[in-house]
VEXTORTI-242559 format. One record per residue (C-alpha): x, y, z; residue in three letters. Coordinates in pm, whole numbers, padded with zeros to 5 digits, always signed. Example, Ala and Ser with C-alpha at 12.3 -4.5 7.8 and 13.67 -1.06 7.14 Angstrom:
2
+01230-00450+00780ala+01367-00106+00714ser
END
This chain:
451
+00247+00169-01784unk+00260+00287-02132unk+00217+00112-02413unk+00129+00133-02786unk-00115-00063-03050unk+00094-00196-03327unk+00043-00443-03584unk+00347-00700-03585unk+00460-01018-03825unk+00781-01280-03851unk+01056-01181-04111unk+00903-01402-04354unk+00528-01424-04254unk+00232-01245-04429unk+00035-01312-04067unk-00012-00994-03916unk-00053-01026-03481unk-00222-00705-03315unk-00032-00647-02985unk+00022-00378-02720unk+00410-00307-02709unk+00580-00197-02384unk+00910-00036-02389unk+00982-00061-02006unk+01290+00208-01918unk+01399+00002-01634unk+01397-00347-01446unk+01131-00233-01222unk+00908-00148-01496unk+00939-00514-01646unk+00877-00648-01300unk+00546-00422-01329unk+00451-00547-01636unk+00485-00931-01549unk+00326-00902-01194unk-00003-00706-01362unk-00020-00971-01657unk-00254-01279-01669unk-00232-01651-01851unk-00059-01666-02187unk-00057-01278-02247unk+00295-01195-02300unk+00605-01247-02504unk+00957-01060-02529unk+01048-00939-02877unk+01353-00858-03062unk+01465-00686-03345unk+01183-00855-03552unk+01370-01126-03739unk+01252-01427-03593unk+01077-01580-03939unk+00739-01719-03793unk+00537-01651-03522unk+00748-01694-03200unk+00785-01343-03105unk+00449-01188-03104unk+00110-01270-02967unk-00230-01191-03159unk-00439-00994-02926unk-00176-01009-02613unk+00132-00811-02513unk+00526-00755-02600unk+00811-00609-02431unk+01094-00475-02635unk+01419-00383-02451unk+01449-00064-02677unk+01529+00173-02391unk+01917+00282-02358unk+01916+00079-02020unk+01910-00245-02200unk+02169-00159-02429unk+02482-00136-02284unk+02818-00278-02365unk+03110-00374-02133unk+03411-00513-02242unk+03617-00692-01967unk+03994-00757-02136unk+04128-00974-01906unk+03924-01243-01917unk+03786-01188-02303unk+03404-01165-02170unk+03126-00927-02346unk+02844-00832-02072unk+02578-00642-02269unk+02226-00557-02243unk+01953-00795-02390unk+01830-00533-02649unk+02170-00446-02786unk+02184-00562-03175unk+02492-00775-03289unk+02603-00469-03565unk+02632-00224-03272unk+02834-00452-03097unk+03071-00586-03365unk+03130-00234-03446unk+03283-00163-03117unk+03470-00513-03020unk+03618-00557-03396unk+03858-00247-03356unk+03998-00417-03038unk+04048-00719-03162unk+03757-00943-03110unk+03457-01133-03284unk+03147-01270-03147unk+03193-01635-03077unk+02888-01721-03321unk+02678-01516-03529unk+02396-01592-03748unk+02333-01496-04107unk+02237-01157-04041unk+02383-00871-03783unk+02037-00742-03725unk+01929-00927-03434unk+01948-00870-03021unk+02129-01065-02804unk+01806-01173-02593unk+01653-01291-02924unk+02001-01491-02999unk+01993-01677-02664unk+01590-01706-02699unk+01704-01913-03031unk+02006-02031-02931unk+02126-01896-03315unk+02410-02132-03451unk+02678-02024-03731unk+02899-02180-03990unk+03143-02280-03722unk+02889-02511-03523unk+03111-02788-03550unk+03401-02641-03364unk+03279-02361-03149unk+02877-02455-03125unk+02597-02272-03052unk+02564-01928-02912unk+02439-02035-02575unk+02747-02230-02503unk+02941-01935-02491unk+02718-01784-02235unk+02888-01758-01901unk+02567-01563-01716unk+02210-01485-01760unk+02016-01202-01611unk+01617-01297-01625unk+01303-01161-01519unk+01067-01467-01454unk+00711-01528-01434unk+00666-01407-01100unk+00857-01140-01163unk+01174-01227-00982unk+01488-01117-01132unk+01742-01386-01141unk+02135-01460-01206unk+02155-01804-01391unk+02491-01995-01455unk+02578-02271-01691unk+02846-02426-01433unk+02858-02706-01270unk+02910-02548-00970unk+02575-02392-00953unk+02292-02512-00760unk+02113-02771-01015unk+01810-02561-01029unk+01949-02271-01131unk+02151-02491-01401unk+01829-02622-01551unk+01677-02275-01567unk+01962-02155-01738unk+01959-02435-02000unk+01546-02399-02031unk+01646-02060-02141unk+01891-02117-02394unk+01687-02180-02675unk+01392-02144-02490unk+01231-01885-02742unk+01129-01666-02505unk+00887-01875-02283unk+01082-01884-01960unk+01087-01511-01898unk+01242-01183-02003unk+01636-01157-02031unk+01790-00854-01957unk+02143-00897-01998unk+02404-01160-02092unk+02762-01214-02046unk+02942-01448-02279unk+03320-01489-02411unk+03454-01324-02718unk+03673-01450-02976unk+04013-01300-03026unk+04116-01223-03383unk+04384-01012-03536unk+04232-00873-03842unk+03914-00757-03975unk+03936-00981-04286unk+03866-01352-04409unk+04053-01577-04585unk+03799-01738-04811unk+03858-02031-05006unk+03556-02123-05256unk+03456-02456-05469unk+03257-02555-05705unk+03072-02899-05743unk+02878-03020-06007unk+02640-03252-05762unk+02598-03258-05440unk+02735-03601-05317unk+03083-03434-05408unk+03022-03124-05221unk+02906-03317-04906unk+03270-03517-04912unk+03452-03222-04973unk+03267-03031-04665unk+03385-03295-04436unk+03752-03276-04556unk+03744-02876-04517unk+03571-02886-04180unk+03909-03008-04054unk+04098-02725-04176unk+03873-02432-04145unk+03653-02320-03892unk+03360-02129-04135unk+03181-02407-04406unk+02878-02318-04561unk+02764-02421-04906unk+02481-02284-05148unk+02277-02522-05335unk+02096-02544-05675unk+01741-02670-05619unk+01685-02636-05956unk+01939-02850-06086unk+01869-03203-06134unk+02227-03313-05965unk+02158-03016-05708unk+02555-02865-05822unk+02665-02596-05498unk+02928-02397-05432unk+03110-02467-05121unk+03264-02178-04933unk+03527-02198-04652unk+03716-01946-04420unk+03916-01843-04144unk+03999-01499-03951unk+04286-01362-04149unk+04631-01331-03982unk+04774-01000-03924unk+05089-01065-04078unk+04868-01133-04397unk+04756-00764-04411unk+04835-00364-04367unk+04882-00258-04032unk+04662+00011-04125unk+04384-00224-04188unk+04425-00481-03938unk+04147-00399-03736unk+03965-00159-03936unk+03570-00209-03919unk+03343+00002-04137unk+02953-00086-04162unk+02841-00164-04493unk+02612+00084-04674unk+02230-00085-04720unk+01951+00052-04921unk+01591-00014-04825unk+01301-00130-05019unk+00966+00082-05055unk+00755-00066-04787unk+00472-00118-05049unk+00699-00315-05262unk+00452-00373-05575unk+00607-00695-05731unk+00721-01056-05619unk+01044-01002-05818unk+01180-01372-05761unk+00980-01526-05995unk+01089-01920-06043unk+01208-01843-06413unk+01426-01538-06265unk+01594-01752-05984unk+01645-02038-06208unk+01831-01808-06451unk+02020-01648-06165unk+02149-01953-05999unk+02264-02094-06337unk+02467-01770-06401unk+02584-01708-06058unk+02730-02097-06039unk+02923-02045-06352unk+03081-01712-06298unk+03190-01803-05933unk+03533-01916-05991unk+03680-02285-05921unk+03908-02347-05609unk+03929-01953-05574unk+04117-01769-05279unk+04008-01429-05155unk+03999-01212-04893unk+03660-01062-04752unk+03565-00857-04477unk+03358-00938-04167unk+03070-00770-04302unk+03116-00883-04649unk+03141-01265-04553unk+02900-01307-04248unk+02631-01115-04350unk+02553-01009-04735unk+02224-00971-04709unk+02249-00697-04480unk+02306-00498-04779unk+01934-00468-04800unk+01776-00373-04509unk+01444-00533-04536unk+01555-00799-04792unk+01217-01013-04693unk+01027-00768-04920unk+01138-00911-05253unk+00934-01236-05223unk+00644-00963-05227unk+00316-00939-05008unk+00252-01295-04973unk+00581-01333-04791unk+00758-01644-04745unk+00856-01970-04559unk+01186-02091-04482unk+01236-02453-04391unk+01528-02538-04156unk+01590-02887-04070unk+01910-03060-03897unk+01935-03481-03961unk+02171-03709-03763unk+02544-03731-03958unk+02473-04105-04070unk+02174-03960-04280unk+02372-03712-04529unk+02207-03915-04822unk+01859-03821-04718unk+02013-03429-04802unk+01940-03594-05163unk+01591-03713-05107unk+01477-03439-04933unk+01581-03221-05243unk+01455-03458-05469unk+01116-03526-05323unk+01033-03124-05338unk+01157-03111-05698unk+00913-03363-05809unk+00634-03211-05622unk+00745-02880-05788unk+00806-02732-05508unk+01104-02496-05588unk+01368-02344-05289unk+01456-02015-05427unk+01774-02028-05176unk+01915-02332-05016unk+02185-02311-04766unk+02395-02606-04634unk+02598-02625-04287unk+02754-02856-04034unk+02655-02927-03659unk+02876-03070-03421unk+02761-03164-03082unk+02492-03040-02936unk+02470-02800-02592unk+02261-02876-02281unk+01949-02669-02411unk+01615-02845-02380unk+01515-02705-02688unk+01829-02595-02873unk+01782-02658-03214unk+02118-02812-03340unk+02256-03172-03238unk+02543-03374-03461unk+02456-03382-03857unk+02362-03164-04120unk+02147-02891-04140unk+01965-02717-04452unk+01780-02444-04495unk+01540-02371-04790unk+01332-02031-04857unk+01003-02072-05085unk+00779-01818-05193unk+00408-01867-05061unk+00282-01882-05389unk+00198-02295-05428unk-00079-02402-05240unk+00065-02749-05259unk+00373-02662-05023unk+00174-02734-04666unk+00077-03134-04772unk+00409-03154-04932unk+00625-03026-04605unk+00358-03198-04343unk+00488-03539-04544unk+00867-03393-04522unk+00835-03333-04156unk+00740-03718-04069unk+01059-03854-04307unk+01269-03599-04113unk+01131-03671-03743unk+01179-04039-03839unk+01514-04020-03919unk+01605-03848-03585unk+01623-03520-03718unk+01388-03222-03589unk+01299-02834-03738unk+01425-02503-03626unk+01169-02352-03412unk+01290-01978-03473unk+01185-02039-03845unk+00847-02166-03754unk+00551-02044-03853unk+00312-02286-03615unk+00230-02563-03914unk+00440-02808-03713unk+00232-03090-03564unk+00243-03116-03158unk+00310-03477-03232unk+00631-03416-03501unk+00747-03172-03205unk+00745-03388-02909unk+00918-03680-03125unk+01176-03440-03240unk+01242-03253-02898unk+01287-03538-02661unk+01382-03308-02360unk+01056-03100-02422unk+00831-03256-02117unk+01148-03199-01917unk+01170-02810-02037unk+00813-02802-01979unk+00795-02860-01620unk+01095-02642-01579unk+00895-02351-01732unk+00646-02430-01518unk+00850-02356-01248unk+00996-02018-01395unk+00655-01944-01495unk+00362-02081-01277unk+00091-01846-01404unk+00188-01969-01738unk+00159-01570-01833unk+00448-01600-02132unk+00318-01750-02454unk+00339-01691-02789unk+00139-01782-03102unk+00377-02024-03197unk+00349-02173-02870unk-00050-02171-02912unk-00039-02329-03281unk+00183-02611-03187unk-00090-02685-02858unk+00244-02735-02667unk
END
């Protein structure tokens, strides 16, 4: 079986893993790779957008589904379903389905992720309170387990218990139950390729939190930007719905065009995002943003603003950055302020902070979302005190009933905090060993957390 030696890293990480990369051309080749693999030696990898080390294994093997065999896109107009290969990138799906009057049921903040990666991380979006996470819309999975068996998994009540268990162990399972080959999921009907957007400014985070709860009743999508440098953590709340066809011209209703993007030089010399620059930018961005402003935006500009720079992670320089994302229960919303204040008093400044709401969780054993509030914060790796401060925050969040997102983790989370946060881990692990009795599927994240 052909392979190439490569060095890979997470989207936010500077830590390099030396790997063998296999790009099989058929299901039979994947089965052959799996059956010839040793214990803790292999992990599937999508488009490399997992922030930490969840999709790499140092001195191990990676399976990438780049061949056209794993990039099919089939629309079922009668049932509003999409059957796709796991190697398909969201951007290519959107380009095909929007002109036909569909959109993804759930999408992350980038369109550069693969379907397989979206399932493994059980991604969430700005519409979680209404629509849940991506895994909640999957109707069927085709997966090759650790024994080299090709399986069709379903979440339905009519499915055998073991089949449903393995399905939900795979949703959010970080690629550790097998290689996802294809998936079938529901599509969202839309009548235009535009969004009706409402933006509001708030001088403090408490008013913003209250308003987000109100807007949730009217708007499907809600997200807030928070200024971590401000004493009261001022912010901007953005709410949106898909625009109705009567609100736009017929010629433009379902017109979709990819936005042009730029690529930063591979050897980017400087960390442009200095503390003073970000502090000034936040002040400027807040005050040029109109209050109580309604507008129309394209799907591309509303959901994927960062995709305008192909490798925007290079803005943080060669050291990379760390994204810290957690969820806390609904009744603990005051903890949002306390976390931001704790970081600020320890001189750990978040350069980008995004707040969203979660609705009810699904049955995924390791799925991240649960009902409550989720905050993600980007930190440059320039403050050596950051890991000590975040370790304290891990314990505070865990003790409140919260947890951290594994797709953003770089392996600094302690095993005790992890198992306290993900209470279904033992059940998941039993199913993993049933699907992968030789324990061949492993990642650097899996090893570091000592699972």
